[in-house]
ZATORBA-590803 format. One line per 10 residues: number of its first residue (from 1); their letters; for each residue z negated, x, y of C-alpha. Coordinates in Angstrom, 3 decimals. Each point is the difference from the previous one (the first is absolute). Layout:
NUM = a = Z X Y  ...
//
This chain:
1 = msgyrrallf = 0.000 0.000 0.000  0.950 1.389 3.378  -2.655 0.776 2.528  1.365 -2.714 2.286  -0.259 -2.765 -2.630  -3.475 1.178 -1.033  -1.186 -0.248 3.634  1.539 -3.448 0.352  -1.743 -1.370 -3.130  -3.317 1.459 1.137
11 = alafvltacs = 0.296 -1.702 3.369  0.891 -3.323 -1.662  -3.011 0.218 -2.354  -2.279 0.648 2.969  1.258 -3.077 1.836  -0.407 -2.255 -3.065  -3.556 1.250 -0.596  -0.951 -0.634 3.596  1.421 -3.529 -0.060  -1.820 -0.911 -3.225
21 = gpqrsatpvq = -3.428 1.071 1.319  -2.635 -2.339 1.411  1.237 -1.964 3.039  -2.066 -0.442 3.101  0.088 -3.419 1.549  1.332 -0.016 3.490  -2.498 -0.810 2.757  0.471 -3.703 0.812  1.373 -0.772 3.421  -2.650 -1.772 2.074
31 = rqpsptpspk = 1.616 -2.991 1.655  -1.298 -0.861 3.420  -0.943 -3.652 0.360  2.337 -1.992 2.179  -1.523 -0.541 3.429  -1.488 -3.489 0.452  2.029 -1.806 2.637  -2.010 -0.755 3.128  -0.762 -3.700 0.379  2.213 -1.704 2.523
41 = ptmelpfvgp = -2.007 -0.565 3.185  -0.871 -3.517 1.023  2.365 -1.375 2.599  -1.479 -0.600 3.436  0.583 -2.704 2.546  1.289 1.767 3.105  -2.550 -1.641 2.284  -2.912 -0.222 -2.453  -0.018 2.493 -2.874  -0.547 -0.692 -3.726
51 = vifpkyrvva = -3.023 -2.356 0.291  -0.523 -3.140 2.108  -3.519 -1.256 -0.794  -2.739 0.634 0.914  1.151 2.274 2.841  2.207 -2.555 1.754  -0.229 -3.670 0.893  3.101 -2.162 -0.499  0.727 -2.822 2.460  2.682 -2.368 -1.306
61 = yygsaatpam = 2.075 -3.006 0.999  0.543 -2.531 -2.806  2.804 -2.490 -0.449  3.356 -1.056 -1.381  3.474 0.731 1.253  0.939 -3.601 -0.815  -2.430 -1.857 2.261  -2.561 0.682 2.754  -2.238 -2.628 -1.604  -1.194 2.583 -2.546
71 = gilgdgspeq = -1.194 2.529 2.552  0.680 1.974 3.129  2.287 2.474 -1.752  2.662 -2.714 -0.263  -0.148 -0.841 3.706  3.065 1.801 1.322  1.954 2.958 -1.337  -1.528 2.830 -2.042  0.372 2.268 3.025  -1.839 -2.454 2.272
81 = aarrltsqak = -2.788 -0.404 -2.547  -0.353 3.784 -0.288  -0.353 0.353 3.777  -2.709 -2.685 0.165  -1.754 1.549 -2.993  -0.083 3.407 1.720  -1.765 -1.590 2.961  -2.557 -1.765 -2.238  -0.682 3.164 -2.015  -0.814 1.948 3.179
91 = aydslgrpvi = -3.109 -2.164 0.443  -1.506 1.880 -2.965  0.875 3.507 1.187  -3.498 0.901 1.207  -1.959 -1.871 -2.677  -0.995 2.644 -2.503  3.134 1.161 -1.797  3.724 0.521 0.620  2.214 -3.056 -0.380  3.191 -0.621 -1.975
101 = paleliatma = 1.987 -3.180 0.796  1.633 -1.946 -2.849  2.383 -2.908 -0.469  -1.123 -2.189 -2.918  3.147 -1.887 -0.945  -0.158 -2.957 -2.390  2.871 1.124 -2.201  -0.388 -2.671 -2.704  -1.234 -3.232 1.571  -1.447 -2.919 -1.961
111 = qgapglhdry = 1.660 -3.345 0.671  -0.484 -3.661 -0.863  3.398 -0.349 -1.726  0.677 1.332 -3.542  2.722 2.410 1.081  1.679 2.356 -2.460  -1.422 -0.265 -3.549  -2.791 -2.305 1.250  -1.938 2.958 1.423  -0.929 -1.840 3.198
121 = nmptdgavva = 0.694 3.077 2.068  2.735 1.450 2.187  0.693 3.756 -0.031  1.226 1.711 3.153  3.389 1.717 -0.001  -0.253 3.786 -0.192  1.989 0.425 3.204  -2.679 -1.921 1.899  -2.782 2.117 -1.503  1.951 3.120 0.975
131 = ryldaarrak = 0.222 -1.192 3.594  -3.788 -0.378 0.191  -0.435 3.429 -1.544  2.296 1.477 2.637  -1.989 -1.715 2.761  -3.264 1.261 -1.498  1.287 3.566 -0.136  1.132 -0.055 3.616  -3.526 -1.130 0.935  -1.614 2.664 -2.254
141 = alliidvqpg = -1.465 -2.814 -2.063  -0.310 -0.866 -3.665  1.780 -2.869 -1.711  -2.153 -2.048 -2.392  1.931 -2.262 -2.362  -1.935 -3.223 -0.593  0.619 -2.088 -3.127  -0.777 -3.718 -0.395  1.102 -0.641 -3.592  -0.114 -3.813 -0.223
151 = rasflpevkr = 0.147 -0.819 -3.726  1.207 3.501 -0.906  -2.260 2.928 -0.835  -0.590 2.786 2.480  1.453 2.964 -1.878  3.616 -1.214 -0.432  0.100 -1.072 3.638  -1.394 3.360 1.116  2.640 1.865 -2.011  2.740 -1.737 2.006
161 = yerfllqpdv = -0.899 2.353 2.848  -0.252 3.255 -1.936  2.620 1.757 2.103  -2.203 -0.585 3.030  -3.260 0.818 -1.777  1.498 3.388 -0.875  -0.012 0.789 3.719  -3.018 1.972 1.231  -0.802 -2.379 2.871  0.070 -3.324 -1.902
171 = glaldpewem = -3.129 -1.674 -1.406  -0.609 -3.247 -1.857  -2.053 -3.175 0.462  -0.801 -2.722 -2.540  -0.657 -3.537 1.272  -1.898 -1.804 -2.830  -0.409 -3.166 2.081  3.651 -0.624 -0.788  -0.007 0.676 -3.745  0.277 -3.318 -1.792
181 = sagqipaqti = -0.684 -1.114 -3.550  2.340 -2.377 -1.854  0.149 -3.340 1.784  -1.392 1.339 3.283  1.999 0.049 3.234  -0.530 2.500 2.833  -1.836 -1.355 3.071  -1.339 -2.908 -2.072  -2.602 2.123 -1.769  -1.690 3.362 0.478
191 = ghttaaevna = 1.224 2.458 -2.590  -1.641 2.967 -1.655  0.735 3.114 -2.013  -1.873 2.087 -2.557  -1.262 3.559 -0.171  2.462 0.560 -2.850  2.956 -0.890 2.250  -1.244 2.180 2.830  -0.492 2.861 -2.461  3.521 -0.409 -1.373
201 = vsaylsnlvq = 1.440 0.288 3.502  -2.243 2.910 0.959  0.916 1.910 -3.181  3.700 -0.438 0.784  -0.417 1.009 3.649  -2.256 2.964 -0.808  2.610 1.263 -2.475  2.653 -0.066 2.743  -2.290 1.965 2.303  -0.877 2.644 -2.583
211 = trhlpqkvll = 3.430 0.534 -1.555  1.753 0.173 3.387  -2.824 1.966 1.691  -0.301 -2.622 2.737  -2.820 -0.151 2.542  -2.815 -2.497 -0.470  1.124 -3.630 0.081  -1.993 -2.977 1.223  -0.319 -2.762 -2.599  -1.360 -3.010 1.870
221 = vhqfiadmvl = -1.468 -2.997 -1.857  -0.578 -3.049 2.199  -3.085 -2.066 -0.784  -2.084 -2.613 1.780  -1.981 -1.599 -2.840  -1.746 1.730 -2.887  2.085 -1.490 -2.824  3.310 0.831 1.669  -0.146 3.224 -2.040  -1.568 -0.888 -3.353
231 = drrdvrprpg = -2.141 2.764 -1.543  0.397 2.111 3.117  -2.647 2.386 -1.375  2.630 1.042 -2.584  2.567 1.087 2.591  0.633 3.729 -0.469  0.491 2.730 2.565  3.206 1.973 -0.492  1.107 3.527 0.924  2.062 0.051 3.160
241 = lavtfnidgf = -0.915 -3.547 1.070  -2.332 -1.300 2.695  -0.907 -3.307 -1.674  -1.267 -2.235 2.802  -1.405 -3.532 -0.042  1.083 -1.746 3.176  -2.470 -2.732 0.969  2.330 -2.800 1.002  -0.532 -3.495 1.372  -0.377 -1.451 3.489
251 = gsragklsky = -2.824 -1.861 1.687  -3.142 0.547 2.032  -1.636 3.345 0.596  -2.943 -0.956 -2.196  2.288 -1.069 -2.839  2.084 3.166 0.168  -3.086 2.214 0.136  -1.453 -1.784 -3.025  3.201 0.533 -2.011  0.265 3.615 1.052
261 = kalstakgpf = -3.578 0.695 -1.026  0.493 -1.718 -3.372  3.363 1.562 -0.955  0.020 3.473 1.566  -1.362 3.056 -1.793  -2.283 2.520 1.707  0.729 2.783 -2.509  3.160 1.240 -1.731  2.266 0.143 -1.828  1.641 -2.858 1.911
271 = fngiklfykq = 0.696 -0.503 3.695  -0.439 -3.003 2.296  2.235 -1.960 2.313  -0.239 -3.106 2.141  2.616 -2.436 1.248  -0.161 -1.440 3.515  1.945 -3.078 1.108  1.241 -0.244 3.579  0.244 -3.806 -0.095  -2.331 -1.258 -2.741
281 = didmfsaret = -3.080 2.184 0.516  -2.651 -1.473 2.276  -0.832 2.648 2.608  1.798 2.805 -1.811  -1.835 3.324 -0.306  1.024 2.716 2.433  1.170 3.378 -1.256  -3.392 1.549 0.805  -1.876 -2.785 -1.802  2.294 0.293 -3.000
291 = aglkpspniv = -0.402 3.764 -0.254  -3.766 -0.478 0.274  -0.249 -2.154 -3.143  -2.114 1.413 -2.826  1.752 1.482 -1.895  2.603 0.827 2.618  3.365 -1.284 -1.306  2.629 2.513 -1.062  2.779 -2.456 0.785  0.206 -2.835 2.539
301 = vyq = 2.815 -2.511 -0.520  1.067 -2.383 2.767  1.748 -3.276 -0.801
//
């Protein structure tokens, strides 16, 4: 065998021996965990921030676009109502906390006729709601969509206005006086709702707020007698919502004070409101008197 071939075979034997020896496992590559995405910040209202209550007081005009008979908001154009509201809200400027004006528009209005599908209500066209929202924004105010369901339930009527409720400056109000049972007709009887219905609406609205990172929304529940909201003790607070019981009803000062004392709550988690009537109240409370109620209302609604 030539010297060259002998050297080649020796080199080949060396390589095979080395390859057949014990193998060392390679050091595993340490994977770096993927960075946790930062939570999306909560949206802010340009003139307020992410939270409304308890820092601010809301002063609202209530009514329907269809008729001035349902409140001052329907007396004139949305722009005229917004200008008058701005003047009324200024009366609260020096009374303990900054003020936010609001237009509370009856978007679904109960009616005495059966209407579509015997619901005894009349929804407002979206273009009309949009006009009130535009007027509210020009006045640096909130829009609160009010629902009077008639013989329907609250939640399906509320969902009609989802495209507006997805806006950061739009809240919601439930009007249980106008929720009817089978056989009942609006304005012929005083309606009521249940804690379960309120909770269904608040769960839906809270989900919109959390998933879209919206600022706090006002959820107003009108009430002027105890059984207007059955099992009210079972109403739940919700993340992102300022659930507020608005003490409704017109009458004498003594009567309104008695209702406010009976239905308002001095401690959380809920907030308090009161409704004042320009025409029906006897010797209507002034802004200073209203702000001085105990507890001081978070929202004052004028009808």
